[in-house]
C-alpha positions in Angstrom: 156.8 56.5 116.4 157.6 54.2 113.5 156.3 55.3 110.1 156.1 53.3 106.9 154.7 53.5 103.5 153.4 50.2 102.2 152.0 49.0 98.9 150.0 45.8 98.3 150.4 43.6 95.3 147.3 45.1 93.7 148.9 48.6 93.9 147.0 50.1 96.8 149.2 52.3 99.0 149.0 52.8 102.8 150.5 54.9 105.5 151.3 52.8 108.6 152.2 54.2 112.1 153.2 52.2 115.1 154.4 52.9 118.7 155.4 50.7 121.7 154.0 51.7 125.1 155.2 50.4 128.5 152.9 50.7 131.5 153.9 49.9 135.1 151.2 48.9 137.5 151.1 47.5 140.9 154.1 46.9 143.1 157.8 46.7 142.6 157.9 43.1 141.4 154.8 43.1 139.4 155.3 42.5 135.7 155.5 45.4 133.3 152.8 45.6 130.6 153.9 46.2 127.1 151.6 47.2 124.2 152.1 47.7 120.5 149.7 50.2 119.0 149.4 50.5 115.2 147.3 52.6 112.9 147.0 52.5 109.1 145.1 54.4 106.4 145.0 54.7 102.6 147.6 57.0 101.3 145.0 59.5 100.1 144.3 60.4 103.7 148.0 60.9 104.6 147.8 64.6 104.0 145.6 65.0 107.1 148.2 63.3 109.4 151.0 65.3 110.7 153.3 62.3 111.0 153.3 61.9 107.2 154.5 65.5 106.5 158.1 64.7 105.5 157.4 61.3 103.8 157.7 61.0 100.1 154.0 60.7 99.3 153.2 61.1 95.6 
């Protein structure tokens, strides 16, 4: 899980989370599917998300 705090030019702050997922399907030579999943929220909601517990949120 990748975690990042971000701030926009207008001063709004966000918590961003991302993870890569690989899924095999079909037979041996079938291609592997890869997905990137991302989630973001305003920093004021970060206290409700366990992945933000040790981040320097003011």
